[in-house]
ROTIDREN-681243 format. One record per residue: residue in three letters; x, z, y of N, C-alpha, C in turn. Coordinates in Angstrom, 2 decimals, decimal comma, always signed. Atoms other than C-alpha are relative to their C-alpha. Layout:
BEGIN
+--------+---------+---------+---------+---------+---------+---------+---------+---------+---------+
! residu !      nx !      nz !      ny !     cax !     caz !     cay !      cx !      cz !      cy !
+--------+---------+---------+---------+---------+---------+---------+---------+---------+---------+
!    ALA !       X !       Z !       Y !       X !       Z !       Y !       X !       Z !       Y !
...
+--------+---------+---------+---------+---------+---------+---------+---------+---------+---------+
end
This chain:
BEGIN
+--------+---------+---------+---------+---------+---------+---------+---------+---------+---------+
! residu !      nx !      nz !      ny !     cax !     caz !     cay !      cx !      cz !      cy !
+--------+---------+---------+---------+---------+---------+---------+---------+---------+---------+
!    UNK !   -0,50 !   +1,34 !   +0,24 !  +13,91 !  +27,72 !  -26,69 !   -0,46 !   -0,88 !   +1,16 !
!    UNK !   +0,36 !   +0,90 !   -1,08 !  +14,01 !  +25,14 !  -23,95 !   +0,80 !   -1,29 !   -0,09 !
!    UNK !   -0,74 !   +1,26 !   -0,06 !  +15,09 !  +21,63 !  -23,24 !   +1,24 !   +0,12 !   +0,86 !
!    UNK !   -1,19 !   -0,21 !   -0,81 !  +17,75 !  +23,13 !  -20,99 !   +1,27 !   +0,11 !   -0,82 !
!    UNK !   -1,17 !   -0,09 !   +0,85 !  +20,07 !  +23,55 !  -23,96 !   +0,53 !   -1,42 !   -0,23 !
!    UNK !   -0,52 !   +1,38 !   +0,01 !  +22,40 !  +20,50 !  -23,86 !   -0,17 !   -0,74 !   -1,32 !
!    UNK !   +0,10 !   +0,73 !   +1,27 !  +22,42 !  +19,68 !  -27,58 !   -1,45 !   -0,29 !   -0,37 !
!    UNK !   +1,42 !   +0,25 !   +0,27 !  +18,63 !  +19,98 !  -27,82 !   -0,48 !   -1,16 !   +0,87 !
!    UNK !   +0,37 !   +1,09 !   -0,90 !  +18,20 !  +17,70 !  -24,79 !   +0,58 !   -1,33 !   -0,50 !
!    UNK !   -0,62 !   +1,23 !   +0,53 !  +20,65 !  +15,15 !  -26,25 !   -0,74 !   -0,47 !   -1,25 !
!    UNK !   +0,73 !   +0,35 !   +1,22 !  +18,81 !  +15,27 !  -29,57 !   -1,36 !   -0,60 !   +0,34 !
!    UNK !   +1,30 !   +0,52 !   -0,40 !  +15,45 !  +14,74 !  -27,86 !   +0,14 !   -1,41 !   +0,56 !
!    UNK !   -0,22 !   +1,34 !   -0,54 !  +16,79 !  +11,77 !  -25,90 !   +0,28 !   -1,00 !   -1,11 !
!    UNK !   -0,34 !   +0,88 !   +1,13 !  +18,22 !  +10,29 !  -29,11 !   -1,25 !   -0,31 !   -0,82 !
!    UNK !   +1,23 !   +0,19 !   +0,79 !  +14,93 !  +10,80 !  -30,98 !   -0,95 !   -0,96 !   +0,72 !
!    UNK !   +0,90 !   +0,86 !   -0,77 !  +12,87 !   +9,20 !  -28,20 !   +0,51 !   -1,44 !   +0,00 !
!    UNK !   -0,58 !   +1,36 !   +0,05 !  +15,26 !   +6,22 !  -28,07 !   -0,25 !   -0,66 !   -1,36 !
!    UNK !   +0,19 !   +0,55 !   +1,36 !  +15,08 !   +5,76 !  -31,86 !   -1,45 !   -0,39 !   -0,22 !
!    UNK !   +1,42 !   +0,28 !   +0,22 !  +11,28 !   +5,96 !  -31,92 !   -0,49 !   -1,15 !   +0,88 !
!    UNK !   +0,36 !   +1,12 !   -0,88 !  +11,03 !   +3,53 !  -29,00 !   +0,49 !   -1,31 !   -0,59 !
!    UNK !   -0,59 !   +1,20 !   +0,58 !  +13,35 !   +1,03 !  -30,66 !   -0,61 !   -0,36 !   -1,35 !
!    UNK !   +0,51 !   +0,20 !   +1,36 !  +11,84 !   +1,50 !  -34,13 !   -1,30 !   +0,80 !   -0,18 !
!    UNK !   +1,26 !   -0,77 !   +0,04 !   +8,19 !   +2,61 !  -33,78 !   -0,56 !   +0,21 !   -1,41 !
!    UNK !   +0,50 !   -0,13 !   +1,37 !   +7,62 !   +2,18 !  -37,54 !   +0,60 !   +1,22 !   -0,71 !
!    UNK !   -0,63 !   -1,16 !   +0,64 !   +9,93 !   +5,13 !  -38,33 !   -0,90 !   +1,22 !   +0,09 !
!    UNK !   +0,76 !   -1,25 !   -0,01 !   +8,36 !   +8,44 !  -39,23 !   +0,71 !   +1,01 !   +0,89 !
!    UNK !   -0,56 !   -0,98 !   -0,93 !   +8,86 !  +11,08 !  -36,56 !   +0,77 !   +1,09 !   -0,74 !
!    UNK !   -0,65 !   -1,09 !   +0,73 !   +9,74 !  +13,74 !  -39,13 !   +1,36 !   -0,42 !   -0,55 !
!    UNK !   -1,28 !   +0,47 !   +0,52 !  +12,49 !  +11,59 !  -40,64 !   +1,04 !   -0,14 !   +1,10 !
!    UNK !   -0,91 !   +0,13 !   -1,13 !  +14,00 !  +10,87 !  -37,24 !   +0,47 !   +1,38 !   +0,47 !
!    UNK !   -0,37 !   -1,37 !   -0,38 !  +13,94 !  +14,58 !  -36,38 !   +0,98 !   +0,59 !   -1,02 !
!    UNK !   -0,94 !   -0,47 !   +1,03 !  +15,63 !  +15,39 !  -39,71 !   +1,38 !   -0,60 !   +0,21 !
!    UNK !   -1,28 !   +0,67 !   -0,23 !  +18,33 !  +12,83 !  -38,97 !   +0,69 !   +0,59 !   +1,24 !
!    UNK !   -0,56 !   -0,59 !   -1,22 !  +18,80 !  +14,24 !  -35,45 !   +0,51 !   +1,42 !   -0,26 !
!    UNK !   -0,42 !   -1,36 !   +0,33 !  +19,03 !  +17,75 !  -36,90 !   +1,39 !   +0,02 !   -0,61 !
!    UNK !   -1,34 !   +0,09 !   +0,61 !  +22,00 !  +16,72 !  -38,98 !   +1,04 !   -0,49 !   +1,00 !
!    UNK !   -0,95 !   +0,61 !   -0,93 !  +23,63 !  +14,60 !  -36,29 !   +0,38 !   +0,96 !   +1,13 !
!    UNK !   -0,24 !   -0,88 !   -1,13 !  +23,30 !  +17,21 !  -33,53 !   +0,15 !   +1,47 !   -0,42 !
!    UNK !   -0,21 !   -1,34 !   +0,55 !  +23,73 !  +20,26 !  -35,80 !   -1,02 !   +1,01 !   +0,54 !
!    UNK !   +1,08 !   -0,85 !   -0,49 !  +20,36 !  +21,75 !  -34,88 !   -0,38 !   +1,05 !   -1,05 !
!    UNK !   +0,51 !   -1,03 !   +0,90 !  +19,04 !  +24,96 !  -36,34 !   -1,43 !   -0,39 !   -0,40 !
!    UNK !   +1,40 !   +0,29 !   +0,36 !  +15,68 !  +24,86 !  -38,16 !   -0,97 !   +0,33 !   +1,12 !
!    UNK !   +0,87 !   -0,37 !   -1,12 !  +14,11 !  +26,60 !  -35,16 !   +0,04 !   -1,07 !   +1,08 !
!    UNK !   -0,12 !   +1,07 !   -1,00 !  +15,46 !  +23,93 !  -32,79 !   -0,69 !   -1,27 !   -0,46 !
!    UNK !   +0,67 !   +1,19 !   +0,55 !  +14,23 !  +21,14 !  -35,07 !   -1,52 !   +0,16 !   +0,08 !
!    UNK !   +1,43 !   -0,26 !   -0,09 !  +10,79 !  +22,74 !  -35,21 !   -0,48 !   -0,10 !   +1,44 !
!    UNK !   +0,32 !   +0,10 !   -1,42 !  +10,78 !  +23,05 !  -31,42 !   -0,15 !   -1,47 !   +0,40 !
!    UNK !   +0,06 !   +1,42 !   -0,34 !  +11,53 !  +19,32 !  -31,10 !   -1,22 !   -0,67 !   -0,62 !
!    UNK !   +1,16 !   +0,58 !   +0,67 !   +8,85 !  +18,42 !  -33,62 !   -1,27 !   +0,32 !   +0,79 !
!    UNK !   +1,19 !   -0,41 !   -0,76 !   +6,24 !  +20,43 !  -31,70 !   -0,03 !   -0,66 !   +1,38 !
!    UNK !   -0,08 !   +0,61 !   -1,33 !   +7,44 !  +19,09 !  -28,35 !   -0,39 !   -1,48 !   -0,05 !
!    UNK !   +0,34 !   +1,42 !   +0,15 !   +7,22 !  +15,47 !  -29,52 !   -1,47 !   -0,18 !   -0,35 !
!    UNK !   +1,42 !   +0,08 !   +0,34 !   +3,79 !  +16,10 !  -31,00 !   -0,86 !   +0,20 !   +1,25 !
!    UNK !   +0,74 !   -0,24 !   -1,24 !   +2,58 !  +17,49 !  -27,66 !   +0,10 !   -1,22 !   +0,92 !
!    UNK !   -0,16 !   +1,20 !   -0,82 !   +4,02 !  +14,45 !  -25,84 !   -0,89 !   -1,12 !   -0,50 !
!    UNK !   +0,83 !   +1,06 !   +0,59 !   +2,27 !  +12,08 !  -28,25 !   -1,48 !   +0,25 !   +0,28 !
!    UNK !   +1,41 !   -0,33 !   -0,25 !   -1,04 !  +13,90 !  -27,81 !   -0,36 !   -0,21 !   +1,46 !
!    UNK !   +0,30 !   +0,17 !   -1,42 !   -0,78 !  +13,82 !  -24,04 !   -0,07 !   -1,46 !   +0,40 !
!    UNK !   +0,04 !   +1,44 !   -0,29 !   -0,25 !  +10,04 !  -24,12 !   -1,19 !   -0,69 !   -0,65 !
!    UNK !   +1,14 !   +0,63 !   +0,67 !   -3,19 !   +9,34 !  -26,43 !   -1,25 !   +0,20 !   +0,84 !
!    UNK !   +1,25 !   -0,11 !   -0,78 !   -6,64 !   +8,72 !  -24,92 !   -0,75 !   +1,30 !   -0,31 !
!    UNK !   +0,71 !   -1,22 !   +0,37 !   -8,05 !  +11,68 !  -26,85 !   +0,68 !   +1,23 !   +0,55 !
!    UNK !   -0,75 !   -1,16 !   -0,49 !   -5,29 !  +14,00 !  -25,60 !   -0,08 !   +0,19 !   +1,49 !
!    UNK !   +0,01 !   -0,09 !   -1,46 !   -5,93 !  +13,30 !  -21,92 !   -1,28 !   +0,61 !   +0,55 !
!    UNK !   +1,25 !   -0,56 !   -0,49 !   -9,38 !  +14,89 !  -21,71 !   +0,12 !   +1,47 !   +0,32 !
+--------+---------+---------+---------+---------+---------+---------+---------+---------+---------+
end
């Protein structure tokens, strides 16, 4: 699984935009919505969840050590 797959990349961009515009939304709910909108498989949705979690950890002060 990679971000090279067009529908996964579009879904990731959409998720990041939504979370940027509405930071109060739960990441899991936005990923679920993207899964339906972009017709993602459960494996693709899980990949996005893990990828977003890694991004969030790398941006936090504790994740940069």
